[in-house]
C-alpha positions in Angstrom: -68.6 55.5 5.8 -67.2 59.1 5.8 -67.6 59.3 2.0 -71.2 58.1 2.2 -72.0 60.7 4.9 -70.6 63.5 2.7 -72.6 62.3 -0.3 -75.7 62.4 1.8 -75.1 66.0 2.8 -74.5 66.9 -0.9 -77.9 65.3 -1.7 -79.6 67.3 1.1 -78.4 70.6 -0.2 -79.5 69.7 -3.7 -83.0 69.7 -2.2 -82.7 73.1 -0.5 -79.8 75.5 -0.1 -81.9 78.7 0.2 -82.7 80.6 3.4 -85.7 79.2 5.2 -87.3 82.6 5.9 -89.9 84.1 3.5 -89.1 87.2 1.5 -90.3 90.4 3.2 -93.4 91.7 1.3 -93.1 95.1 -0.3 -96.4 96.3 1.2 -97.4 94.8 4.5 -100.2 97.3 5.1 -102.4 96.7 2.1 -105.2 94.4 2.9 -108.4 94.8 0.9 -106.6 95.0 -2.5 -104.8 91.8 -1.9 -106.3 88.6 -3.3 -104.8 85.4 -1.9 -103.1 83.1 -4.4 -104.1 79.5 -3.7 -102.0 76.8 -5.3 -102.2 73.2 -4.0 -99.0 71.2 -3.4 -98.6 68.3 -5.8 -96.2 65.3 -5.7 -96.5 63.0 -2.7 -98.3 65.5 -0.5 -100.9 65.9 -3.2 -101.4 62.2 -3.6 -101.9 61.8 0.2 -104.5 64.6 0.1 -106.4 63.1 -2.8 -106.5 59.7 -1.1 -108.0 61.3 2.0 -110.6 63.1 0.1 -111.7 60.0 -1.7 -112.0 58.1 1.5 -114.0 60.6 3.5 -116.3 61.3 0.5 -117.4 57.6 0.9 -117.0 57.2 4.7 -116.8 60.4 6.7 -115.3 60.2 10.1 -116.7 60.2 12.8 -120.0 58.4 12.1 -122.1 61.2 13.5 -122.1 64.6 15.0 -120.9 68.0 13.6 -117.5 66.7 12.5 -119.2 64.0 10.5 -121.0 66.5 8.4 -117.9 68.8 8.1 -115.8 65.8 7.0 -118.5 64.7 4.5 -118.7 68.2 3.0 -114.9 68.3 2.5 -114.8 64.9 0.8 -118.0 65.5 -1.3 -117.1 68.9 -2.6 -113.5 67.9 -3.3 -114.7 64.9 -5.4 -117.3 67.0 -7.1 -120.3 65.3 -5.5 -121.9 68.7 -4.9 -125.3 67.4 -3.9 -123.8 65.3 -1.1 -121.7 68.3 0.0 -124.8 70.5 0.2 -126.6 67.8 2.2 -123.8 67.8 4.7 -124.1 71.6 5.2 -127.9 71.2 5.7 -127.2 68.3 8.1 -125.3 70.7 10.4 -128.3 72.9 11.0 -130.2 70.0 12.7 -127.5 69.8 15.3 -127.5 73.4 16.4 -130.0 75.4 18.5 -131.2 78.9 17.6 -128.1 80.5 19.2 -125.6 78.5 17.1 -124.6 76.2 19.9 -124.2 72.5 19.5 -127.0 70.4 21.1 -125.6 67.5 23.0 -128.3 64.8 22.7 -126.4 62.6 25.2 -126.4 65.2 28.0 -128.9 65.1 30.8 -132.0 67.2 30.3 -130.9 68.3 26.8 -128.3 70.8 28.0 -126.1 72.7 25.6 -122.5 71.8 24.8 -120.9 75.0 23.7 -118.2 73.6 21.5 -119.1 74.6 18.0 -115.7 76.5 17.8 -114.2 73.1 16.9 -116.0 73.2 13.6 -116.5 76.9 12.7 -113.0 77.6 11.4 -113.3 74.4 9.2 -116.7 75.5 7.9 -115.3 78.9 7.0 -112.6 77.0 5.1 -115.2 75.1 3.1 -116.8 78.5 2.1 -113.4 79.9 1.2 -112.6 76.9 -1.0 -116.0 76.0 -2.5 -118.3 79.0 -2.0 -119.3 81.5 -4.7 -115.9 83.3 -4.2 -114.0 80.1 -3.5 -110.3 80.2 -4.3 -110.1 76.5 -5.2 -113.4 75.5 -6.8 -115.9 78.3 -6.8 -119.6 77.5 -6.9 -119.3 73.9 -6.0 -121.3 74.8 -2.9 -124.8 75.9 -3.9 -126.0 79.4 -2.9 -128.6 77.8 -0.6 -125.9 75.8 1.2 -123.6 78.8 1.3 -126.3 81.1 2.8 -127.2 78.4 5.3 -123.6 78.0 6.4 -123.1 81.7 6.8 -126.3 82.0 8.8 -125.1 79.2 11.1 -121.7 80.8 11.6 -123.3 84.2 12.3 -125.5 82.7 15.0 -122.4 81.4 16.7 -120.3 84.5 16.1 -122.7 87.4 16.9 -123.2 86.8 20.7 -119.5 86.1 21.2 -117.3 88.5 19.2 -116.0 91.5 21.1 -113.1 93.9 21.0 -112.2 92.9 24.6 -111.2 89.4 23.4 -108.2 90.7 21.4 -107.2 93.6 23.7 -103.4 93.7 23.9 -103.6 93.6 27.7 -105.1 90.1 27.4 -102.6 88.7 24.9 -101.5 86.1 27.4 -105.0 85.1 28.5 -106.4 81.7 27.5 -110.0 80.7 27.5 -110.8 77.1 28.5 -107.5 75.6 27.4 -104.8 76.5 24.8 -106.3 74.5 22.0 -109.9 75.5 22.8 -108.9 79.1 22.9 -107.1 79.0 19.6 -109.9 77.1 17.9 -112.4 79.6 19.2 -110.3 82.6 18.1 -109.4 80.9 14.8 -113.1 80.5 14.2 -113.9 84.1 15.0 -111.1 85.3 12.7 -112.3 83.0 10.0 -115.9 84.3 10.2 -114.8 87.9 10.3 -112.5 87.4 7.4 -115.3 85.9 5.4 -118.0 88.4 6.4 -115.8 91.4 5.9 -116.0 90.7 2.1 -119.7 90.0 2.2 -122.2 92.9 1.6 -124.9 91.1 3.6 -122.7 91.0 6.7 -119.9 93.6 6.6 -122.1 96.4 8.1 -123.4 94.4 11.0 -122.6 95.6 14.5 -121.8 93.6 17.6 -123.0 94.2 21.2 -120.0 96.4 22.0 -120.6 98.6 19.0 -117.7 97.2 16.9 -118.4 96.4 13.2 -117.4 93.4 11.2 -114.6 95.2 9.3 -113.1 96.8 12.5 -113.2 93.6 14.5 -111.6 91.7 11.6 -108.6 94.1 11.5 -108.0 93.9 15.3 -108.2 90.1 15.1 -105.5 90.3 12.3 -103.4 92.3 14.7 -104.0 90.0 17.6 -102.8 87.0 15.7 -99.7 88.8 14.5 -98.9 89.7 18.1 -99.7 86.1 19.2 -97.2 84.6 16.7 -94.5 87.1 17.6 -95.1 86.6 21.4 -94.9 82.8 21.1 -92.2 82.4 18.4 -89.3 83.3 20.7 -90.9 82.4 24.0 -91.2 78.6 23.8 -94.2 78.3 21.4 -97.0 76.2 23.0 -98.0 75.7 26.7 -99.5 72.3 25.7 -96.2 71.2 24.3 -96.0 67.7 22.9 -99.7 67.2 23.7 -102.2 65.3 21.5 -104.0 68.6 21.4 -101.3 70.3 19.3 -103.0 69.0 16.1 -105.9 71.4 16.9 -103.6 74.3 17.8 -101.8 74.0 14.5 -104.9 73.9 12.3 -106.0 77.5 12.1 -102.7 78.8 11.0 -103.2 77.1 7.6 -106.3 79.4 7.2 -104.1 82.5 7.7 -101.7 81.2 5.0 -104.4 80.4 2.5 -107.1 83.1 3.0 -105.8 86.2 4.9 -105.7 89.5 2.9 -103.1 90.8 5.4 -99.7 90.1 3.8 -97.8 90.3 7.1 -100.2 87.9 8.8 -99.8 85.4 5.9 -96.0 85.6 6.1 -95.9 85.3 9.9 -98.2 82.3 9.8 -96.0 80.5 7.3 -92.9 81.3 9.3 -94.6 80.1 12.5 -95.7 76.9 10.9 -92.2 76.3 9.6 -90.7 76.9 13.1 -93.2 74.6 14.7 -92.6 71.8 12.1 -88.8 72.4 12.5 -89.1 71.8 16.3 -91.2 68.7 15.5 -88.7 67.5 13.0 -85.8 67.9 15.4 -87.7 66.0 18.1 -89.2 63.1 16.2 -88.0 59.5 16.2 -89.3 57.5 13.2 -92.1 60.0 12.8 -93.1 60.0 16.5 -92.7 63.3 18.4 -90.4 62.8 21.5 -89.3 65.2 24.2 -91.2 66.1 27.3 -95.0 66.7 27.1 -97.7 68.5 29.0 -101.3 67.3 28.9 -100.1 63.8 27.9 -102.9 61.5 29.1 -102.3 58.0 30.5 -102.9 55.3 27.9 -102.1 55.4 24.2 -101.0 59.0 24.3 -98.2 58.1 26.7 -97.3 54.6 25.6 -97.5 54.6 21.8 -98.5 57.9 20.2 -96.9 61.3 19.5 -98.1 64.8 18.9 -99.2 65.9 15.4 -98.4 62.5 13.9 -101.7 62.7 11.9 -100.8 66.1 10.3 -97.2 65.0 9.7 -98.4 62.2 7.5 -99.9 64.6 5.0 -96.8 66.9 4.9 -94.0 64.4 5.1 -95.3 60.9 4.6 -94.3 59.9 8.2 -96.2 59.7 11.4 -99.7 58.2 11.6 -100.6 57.0 8.1 -103.9 57.9 6.4 -105.6 59.5 9.4 -109.1 60.7 8.6 -109.6 62.6 11.9 -111.2 66.0 11.2 -108.2 67.7 12.7 -106.2 66.9 9.5 -108.6 68.7 7.1 -106.8 72.1 7.2 -103.3 70.6 6.9 -104.4 68.2 4.1 -106.1 70.9 2.0 -103.7 73.8 2.4 -101.5 75.5 -0.1 -98.8 75.6 2.6 -95.8 73.5 1.9 -93.1 73.2 4.7 -89.8 74.7 3.6 -87.6 72.1 2.0 -85.1 72.0 4.8 -87.8 71.0 7.3 -88.6 68.0 5.2 -84.9 67.2 4.9 -84.6 67.2 8.7 -87.6 64.9 9.0 -86.2 62.3 6.7 -82.5 62.7 7.5 -82.4 63.8 11.1 -80.0 61.0 12.0 -77.3 62.7 9.9 -77.3 65.6 12.4 -75.7 63.4 15.0 -76.3 64.3 18.7 -77.6 67.7 19.8 -79.4 69.3 22.7 -82.2 71.9 22.7 -83.2 73.9 25.8 -86.1 76.3 25.8 -88.0 78.6 28.1 -91.6 77.6 28.2 -94.9 79.4 28.9 -96.9 77.8 31.6 -96.5 79.8 34.9 -99.6 81.7 35.9 -99.4 85.5 35.9 -99.3 86.4 39.7 -100.6 90.0 38.9 -104.0 88.7 37.7 -106.7 87.3 39.9 -107.5 83.6 39.7 -111.2 84.3 38.7 -110.4 86.5 35.7 -112.7 86.5 32.8 -112.8 88.4 29.5 -116.3 89.5 30.5 -117.8 89.1 33.9 -121.3 88.3 32.7 -122.6 84.8 33.4 -124.9 85.1 30.3 -121.9 85.7 28.0 -121.2 82.5 26.0 -117.5 82.6 26.8 -118.0 83.3 30.5 -116.4 80.4 32.3 -115.9 80.9 36.1 -112.2 80.2 36.9 -111.8 79.0 33.3 -109.5 81.7 32.0 -105.8 81.0 32.4 -103.6 84.0 32.6 -100.0 83.2 31.6 -96.9 84.9 32.8 -95.6 86.8 29.8 -92.0 86.4 30.9 -92.3 82.6 30.6 -90.4 82.1 33.8 -89.7 78.9 35.7 -89.8 76.2 33.0 -86.8 74.9 31.1 -87.7 72.2 28.5 -84.7 70.1 27.6 -84.4 67.7 24.7 -81.3 65.5 24.0 -81.5 63.9 20.5 -79.3 61.3 19.0 -79.8 59.1 15.9 -80.8 56.3 18.3 -83.1 57.9 20.8 -84.5 61.2 22.2 -84.6 61.9 25.9 -86.6 64.9 27.2 -87.8 66.5 30.4 -89.5 69.6 31.8 -87.2 71.1 34.4 -88.8 73.5 36.9 -88.5 74.8 40.5 -90.5 73.0 43.2 -93.5 75.5 43.3 -97.0 75.0 44.7 -99.6 73.6 42.3 -101.4 77.0 42.3 -98.4 78.7 40.7 -99.0 76.9 37.4 -101.7 77.1 34.7 -103.4 73.7 34.9 -102.9 73.3 31.1 -99.1 73.3 31.8 -99.0 71.2 34.9 -101.5 68.5 33.8 -100.1 65.1 33.0 -96.5 66.0 32.4 -94.5 63.3 30.7 -90.7 62.9 30.9 -88.7 60.1 29.3 -87.1 58.6 26.3 -88.3 57.2 22.9 -86.0 54.8 21.1 -85.6 54.2 17.4 -87.1 51.0 16.2 -90.5 49.4 15.5 -93.4 50.1 17.8 -92.0 53.4 19.2 -90.4 51.7 22.3 -90.0 54.0 25.3 -89.3 54.5 29.0 -91.1 57.3 30.8 -92.0 58.5 34.3 -95.6 59.2 35.1 -97.6 58.7 38.4 -100.7 56.6 38.3 -103.7 58.6 37.4 -106.3 59.3 40.1 -109.7 57.6 40.0 -111.2 60.9 38.7 -109.5 63.6 36.8 -105.8 64.2 36.0 -102.5 64.6 37.7 -101.2 68.1 38.3 -97.7 69.3 39.1 -96.5 65.8 39.7 -92.7 65.9 39.4 -89.5 67.9 38.9 -86.2 66.9 37.3 -82.7 67.8 36.2 -81.3 66.6 32.9 -78.1 67.0 31.0 -77.7 65.2 27.7 -78.7 61.5 28.1 -78.9 61.6 31.9 -82.1 62.4 33.9 -82.7 62.7 37.6 -86.3 63.0 38.6 -88.5 63.0 41.8 -92.2 63.2 42.7 -93.3 66.5 44.1 -95.4 66.9 47.3 -97.4 69.8 45.8 -99.6 67.5 43.8 -102.7 65.4 43.8 -100.6 62.4 42.6 -100.3 59.5 45.1 -97.7 57.2 43.5 -94.8 57.2 41.1 -94.2 54.8 38.2 -91.7 54.1 35.4 -93.0 52.6 32.2 -91.0 50.1 30.1 -92.2 49.0 26.7 -92.6 45.3 26.4 -90.2 45.0 23.4 -87.3 46.3 25.5 -85.0 43.6 27.0 -84.6 44.2 30.8 -82.2 42.8 33.4 -82.0 43.6 37.1 -78.5 43.9 38.6 -77.3 45.4 41.8 -80.3 47.6 42.3 -80.4 48.8 38.6 -82.7 47.9 35.8 -80.7 47.7 32.6 -82.5 47.9 29.3 -81.5 47.1 25.7 -83.3 48.7 22.8 -82.5 48.2 19.1 -79.8 50.9 19.0 -79.4 52.0 22.6 -78.8 51.0 26.2 -80.6 52.4 29.2 -80.3 52.1 33.0 -82.9 53.1 35.5 -82.6 53.1 39.3 -84.9 53.7 42.3 -82.5 55.5 44.6 -84.4 55.0 47.9 -85.9 51.6 48.8 -87.4 48.7 46.9 -89.8 48.4 44.0 -92.1 46.0 42.4 -93.3 45.3 38.8 -96.9 45.9 38.0 -98.7 44.8 34.8 -100.3 47.5 32.7 -104.1 47.7 32.8 -107.2 49.9 32.9 -106.2 51.6 36.2 -103.5 53.4 34.3 -105.6 54.4 31.3 -107.8 57.4 30.6 -111.4 56.4 30.3 -112.8 52.9 30.4 -112.1 51.8 26.8 -110.0 48.7 26.2 -106.4 49.3 25.2 -103.6 46.9 24.4 -101.1 46.3 27.2 -97.8 47.0 25.5 -95.6 47.4 28.6 -95.1 47.1 32.3 -94.7 49.5 35.2 -91.9 49.6 37.8 -93.4 51.0 41.0 -91.2 52.3 43.8 -92.5 51.5 47.2 -91.3 55.0 48.3 -93.2 57.3 46.0 -90.8 60.2 46.8 -87.6 58.3 45.9 -85.5 60.0 43.3 -85.2 58.1 40.1 -82.2 57.9 37.7 -82.4 57.3 34.0 -79.3 57.2 31.8 -79.5 56.4 28.1 -76.6 55.9 25.7 -76.1 54.8 22.0 -74.9 51.2 21.6 -71.9 52.6 19.7 -70.6 53.9 23.0 -69.8 50.5 24.4 -68.6 47.1 23.2 -71.6 45.3 24.5 -74.5 45.3 27.0 -72.3 44.0 29.8 -69.7 46.8 29.3 -72.5 49.4 29.6 -73.7 47.7 32.8 -70.3 47.6 34.3 -69.7 51.3 33.5 -73.0 52.4 35.1 -72.3 50.4 38.2 -69.0 52.2 38.6 -70.6 55.7 38.3 -70.6 57.7 41.5 -74.0 58.0 43.3 -74.0 59.9 46.6 -76.9 60.4 48.9 -76.0 63.0 51.6 -78.5 64.8 53.8 -80.9 66.8 51.6 -79.3 66.1 48.2 -78.4 63.4 45.8 -75.5 63.5 43.3 -75.2 61.2 40.3 -72.2 61.3 38.0 -72.1 59.8 34.5 -68.7 58.9 33.2 -70.0 58.5 29.7 -71.5 62.1 29.6 -68.9 63.6 31.9 -71.6 65.3 34.0 -72.9 65.4 37.6 -76.5 66.0 38.4 -77.7 67.2 41.8 -81.3 67.1 43.1 -82.3 68.5 46.5 -84.8 66.1 47.9 -86.2 68.6 50.4 -87.4 70.7 47.4 -85.8 73.9 48.8 -83.0 74.5 46.2 -82.8 74.5 42.4 -81.3 71.4 40.9 -77.7 71.6 39.6 -75.8 70.5 36.6 -72.0 70.2 37.2 -72.3 72.3 40.4 -74.2 75.1 38.8 -77.9 75.8 39.7 -80.4 75.8 36.9 -81.2 79.3 35.7 -85.0 79.3 35.0 -84.8 82.7 33.3 -81.9 82.5 30.8 -81.3 85.1 28.2 -81.9 82.5 25.5 -85.4 81.3 24.6 -84.0 78.5 22.5 -80.5 77.4 23.2 -78.4 74.6 21.7 -76.4 73.6 18.7 -79.3 73.6 16.2 -81.9 76.1 17.4 -81.1 79.5 19.0 -83.0 82.6 19.9 -82.7 85.4 22.4 -85.8 85.7 24.6 -88.3 88.0 23.0 -86.2 88.7 19.9 -87.5 88.8 16.4 -85.5 85.9 15.0 -84.8 82.2 15.6 -81.7 80.7 14.0 -81.6 77.1 12.8 -78.2 75.6 12.2 -78.1 72.2 10.5 -75.8 70.5 8.0 -73.3 73.4 8.4 -75.7 76.0 7.2 -77.7 78.7 8.9 -81.4 79.4 8.3 -83.3 82.3 9.9 -87.0 82.6 11.0 -88.0 86.2 11.1 -90.9 87.5 13.3 
């Protein structure tokens, strides 16, 4: 076995033994003189791309709406059906009003749904690829279709673009939600980048007096700051969310089309870091670890973040997705660094490791709750109480992930703060639990029942060390219950107040510390929306919704058999004294403490959690000092460096 492991490592470094970081460009200030070099990846990534393009050329997804026409245009132009591609561009014009906003035909009284930012950055990509100056196949798009697309983009851009949107004082402000903000700002950057090279548009002036070229440059600078701000401060607020596929997408446009060499380099470095984190936290192609904005239903019980995009890069995840969110990733020149792909396919060779990170999500207490970029109700981006202002110091959240070849357990650890302390996009539908290796993505997770309307906010707090998790419902929430989900494929036994579980390669034990519980079948009451979903598991419901819960997960290799694991857990020390609970795991040699009156920070081995550590990423494989310019990856006895 040892010889086979060494041979595997030799094979890995035959794939990639070079530093991950990109070479520093000689001239990072030159912009206009630089022409992007666009070269499509080949091999398997190219085959998956070509299969997608053939499929959406025939059957664009979805069946109607703006994304339908965007998808149709990508497939048609890619497969050289230029007439059908032009028809798709023309089809978009019938869905927009005179202000470049999307008309929602299903809304009452014909109201306007202002969500064209979901499509603009993809339409600019079409122009950059297939327009008269396209870097992939110039002139496949007719001049009539090109001019129509530009007019449509300008109608959306002109009333919205302002210098105030990218003012450094607002770098940590978010409009709408993190993915909405990024898609809107991606779209403005894409339009400005396109129009800055177009004689018909580059002298146009916006309402604040800024010109297209000037605004384009400050948007370049904004995204360079954004990448540097987030790279060593925990990355995304909506971590592990289904929305990450949208928040990734625009960075491919920077890599492919920016004339700012530093922005291109930073975007590639940032994508490599994001995909590295994904690779380190995925089990059989499904992203594990704690999640924010993880909705009840399929997102919680079966799916994982960015699985659609991962398929086109690595051949794992959700196969052959034709969702429009994959279009940028599928058609990009970006190729993840070889070591990232190696981690994806050979993560189990890394053994066991833990990653702890500071995470953005706390609101900035110095900014008023009703902040807006512009306090003008007529301004298209004016949303009353719809701008989230994040704490730039990223205090109060520690995200911990414990990964083994057999499972990944993750949680979001935080102090017991009032709901108002958090940005809603951080506190909404948090998910803590474990995903096991094996078919069907089996898992156990903790999540209160969703309310009749809306979502759950600020529902629980926890303390975790390695494979042990202690968690409790918070009182500062709109949640009314507490639940533990068990996938149906897991074998469960109840013994002396514990629920013992056997997965393909791991054992788990769960306990309701205070009071009894009951089993409840899955059903629509737990799902988001009214659509039918398969019932792939069951819920364990504590009768005391504030009871602490214990979850311990170990690899099967740690015990002779299932009974030996059960006996060991039953001999672990569990103390309930006054306002705190202590649970000691003999397997992990650790004691976790949770204060059930919510007045003190949880403890690991007698030491209170520090929610403002010096390290932004801390662990055996990923390390970075908070706010520094580098992140170090250590895998397979080699170091790799991301530079920001």
